[in-house]
C-alpha positions in Angstrom: -1.4 -30.8 -28.5 -5.1 -31.6 -26.1 -2.3 -32.7 -23.1 -0.5 -29.5 -23.6 -3.6 -27.2 -23.2 -4.9 -29.7 -20.0 -1.8 -28.7 -18.1 -2.1 -24.9 -19.1 -6.0 -25.2 -17.7 -4.7 -26.8 -14.6 -2.8 -24.5 -13.7 -4.6 -21.4 -14.6 -7.7 -23.3 -12.4 -5.2 -23.7 -9.4 -3.9 -20.3 -9.4 -7.4 -19.1 -9.3 -8.7 -21.4 -6.4 -5.9 -20.1 -4.6 -6.0 -16.5 -4.9 -10.3 -17.1 -4.3 -9.3 -18.7 -1.0 -6.7 -16.7 0.1 -8.7 -13.5 0.6 -10.6 -14.4 3.5 -6.9 -15.1 5.0 -6.0 -11.0 4.6 -9.0 -8.9 5.0 -9.3 -7.4 8.6 -12.2 -7.6 11.1 -14.3 -9.6 8.7 -17.6 -9.7 10.6 -18.0 -6.2 11.1 -21.3 -5.2 10.9 -20.6 -1.7 9.1 -24.5 -0.3 10.2 -23.9 -1.2 14.0 -21.5 0.9 16.3 -19.7 -1.2 18.6 -18.6 -0.1 22.1 -15.2 -1.3 23.2 -15.7 -3.1 26.9 -12.3 -3.2 27.9 -10.7 0.3 29.9 -7.8 1.5 28.4 -5.5 3.1 30.8 -1.7 3.2 30.4 0.1 3.0 33.6 3.9 3.9 34.9 6.3 0.9 34.5 9.9 0.4 36.1 12.7 2.3 33.4 9.8 4.7 31.9 11.3 7.9 31.5 8.5 10.7 32.9 8.4 14.5 31.6 7.4 16.6 34.7 6.8 19.9 34.8 5.6 21.9 37.8 4.1 25.5 37.4 2.0 28.1 39.5 0.8 31.6 39.6 4.2 32.3 40.9 6.7 30.7 38.3 9.7 31.7 40.6 8.3 30.0 43.7 8.0 26.9 41.0 11.5 26.4 40.1 12.8 24.0 43.1 10.5 21.5 41.8 11.4 21.4 38.4 14.7 19.7 36.9 17.1 22.0 34.5 16.0 21.8 30.7 18.8 20.5 28.5 19.7 21.8 25.1 22.7 21.6 22.8 24.3 19.1 25.0 24.1 21.5 27.7 22.0 22.2 30.5 20.2 26.0 30.2 17.5 27.7 32.6 15.8 29.2 29.7 13.1 27.2 27.5 13.3 26.6 23.9 11.7 24.3 20.9 15.3 22.3 21.2 15.0 22.2 24.9 13.9 19.5 26.7 13.2 18.9 30.5 15.5 16.4 32.1 13.2 13.1 32.5 12.8 11.2 35.6 13.6 7.9 35.2 11.3 5.3 37.3 14.1 2.6 39.2 13.7 -0.9 40.1 11.5 -0.3 42.9 8.9 1.6 40.9 10.3 5.4 42.1 11.3 8.9 41.3 13.2 11.1 42.9 11.2 13.9 43.1 12.8 17.2 44.2 12.1 18.6 47.7 9.4 15.7 47.9 12.0 12.8 48.1 11.4 9.7 47.0 7.8 8.8 45.6 6.4 5.4 44.5 5.0 5.7 40.8 5.1 2.2 39.6 1.5 1.0 38.4 -0.2 4.1 38.5 -1.8 6.5 35.7 -0.1 9.5 34.5 -3.2 11.4 35.5 -2.8 9.8 38.9 0.7 10.7 39.6 -0.2 14.4 38.2 -3.2 14.3 41.0 -0.9 13.1 43.5 1.8 15.9 43.1 -0.5 18.6 42.6 -1.9 17.6 46.5 1.3 17.2 47.7 3.0 20.6 46.3 -0.3 22.3 47.5 1.8 22.7 50.8 4.3 24.8 49.1 2.7 26.3 45.8 -0.6 28.3 44.9 -2.9 26.2 42.6 0.2 24.1 41.4 -0.1 22.7 37.9 1.4 19.3 37.1 2.1 18.3 33.2 3.4 14.6 32.7 4.2 13.1 29.6 6.3 9.9 28.8 9.6 10.5 27.1 10.7 7.0 26.2 7.3 5.4 25.4 7.8 3.0 22.3 6.3 -0.4 20.6 8.3 -2.6 18.5 6.8 -4.2 15.3 8.6 -7.5 13.5 8.0 -10.4 11.3 6.2 -9.9 8.3 5.4 -6.4 8.2 7.1 -3.5 6.0 9.1 -1.8 7.8 9.8 -3.8 11.1 11.5 -1.5 13.8 10.7 0.2 17.2 8.4 3.1 17.2 8.5 6.3 19.2 5.0 7.2 20.2 4.2 10.7 20.9 0.6 10.1 22.2 0.2 7.4 25.1 -3.1 6.0 23.7 -1.8 3.5 20.6 -3.6 0.6 19.3 -2.3 -2.2 17.6 -3.7 -1.2 14.3 -1.5 2.3 14.8 1.2 0.1 15.5 1.1 -2.1 12.8 0.4 1.4 10.3 3.8 3.0 11.2 5.2 -0.6 10.2 4.2 0.1 7.3 1.0 -2.9 7.5 1.3 -6.2 6.7 2.9 -8.5 4.3 0.8 -10.1 2.2 2.3 -13.2 3.6 1.5 -12.5 7.4 -0.5 -14.4 9.3 -3.3 -12.3 10.4 -5.2 -14.6 12.9 -2.4 -15.3 15.4 -0.2 -12.1 15.8 1.2 -12.5 19.1 1.8 -9.5 21.1 4.7 -9.9 24.1 3.7 -7.4 27.2 6.2 -6.9 30.7 4.5 -7.1 33.7 7.0 -5.7 36.3 9.5 -8.6 36.3 7.1 -11.0 34.2 6.0 -11.1 30.6 2.7 -11.9 29.3 1.8 -13.1 26.3 -1.3 -13.0 24.0 -2.3 -14.1 20.3 -5.1 -11.9 18.2 -7.1 -12.5 15.5 -7.1 -9.4 13.3 -9.8 -11.0 11.3 -12.2 -10.7 13.8 -14.3 -7.8 15.4 -14.0 -9.8 18.7 -10.0 -8.3 19.0 -12.1 -4.8 19.8 -12.7 -6.0 23.1 -9.1 -7.7 23.8 -7.2 -6.2 26.3 -4.3 -5.6 24.0 -6.3 -3.8 21.3 -4.3 -0.6 22.6 -0.8 -1.4 23.5 1.3 -0.4 26.2 4.6 0.9 26.4 7.7 -1.3 25.0 4.7 -4.0 23.8 6.1 -5.9 21.0 4.1 -7.0 18.3 5.6 -10.1 16.3 3.7 -10.9 13.0 4.4 -14.9 11.7 4.6 -16.0 8.5 2.2 -18.0 6.7 3.3 -21.4 5.4 3.3 -20.3 2.3 6.0 -17.6 3.0 8.2 -20.3 5.0 8.0 -22.8 2.4 8.7 -20.2 -0.3 11.7 -19.7 1.9 12.8 -23.2 1.9 12.6 -24.0 -1.9 14.0 -20.0 -3.1 17.4 -22.0 -3.4 16.0 -24.2 -5.5 13.7 -22.3 -7.5 15.6 -21.9 -10.5 16.3 -25.2 -11.0 12.2 -26.0 -10.7 11.9 -23.4 -13.1 14.3 -24.7 -15.6 12.9 -28.6 -15.4 9.3 -27.1 -16.1 10.2 -25.5 -19.1 12.0 -28.5 -20.1 8.9 -30.6 -19.4 6.4 -28.1 -21.5 9.1 -28.7 -24.4 8.7 -32.2 -24.2 5.4 -32.5 -24.4 5.2 -29.8 -27.2 7.7 -32.2 -28.9 5.7 -35.2 -28.5 2.2 -34.1 -29.3 3.4 -32.9 -32.7 
């Protein structure tokens, strides 16, 4: 009976050690001082990329004068001239040369500048034709993709152009317990190139990373930890392992009687 008791105590002790050690691997921002404010050093700026779809609406004191500078509204599968909650302006797609074809003004180079910078540029050029022009610009296809060890992997449309990595993980239902928090991979498009970075969610230094805020079309990948990989590889044999363990315990019980 002493042997069986030792086996049970050994298993329980191992479980306690694992639970205590794993807490340091799953807690976010472990070194943050809650009594101190942290100012992010990196400047957040979303710039326009190729294949972005931009909604650009022009208005002014005389609404009729602004009509030639606006694309038709689209709703219910056809073009319409009035506005409603079910209608959207036809977007301007940034082509491979980083340009959009804007009414009257023609081809405009927009890649690499921010939404506000484009708005200022359009106001300046439209002031030749309109009095007090107002330009409203939004991204129509701003999305981020979250993959790997999260509850709900997939692509998520972002209504605001300011989205942090924590926001994206929250939309995906947060990390699974088996996801690596110290080695989250982010893939970012920069023109014809792909940029890769790894961030540590357990450290507050991540706040100063240029990847704290995501850009449109960023891909976030959460890797599985060693336990998840090992668990996946033995899942086929798990019933046999459990059966063998129960048989072993039964034999030990018979021997000590």
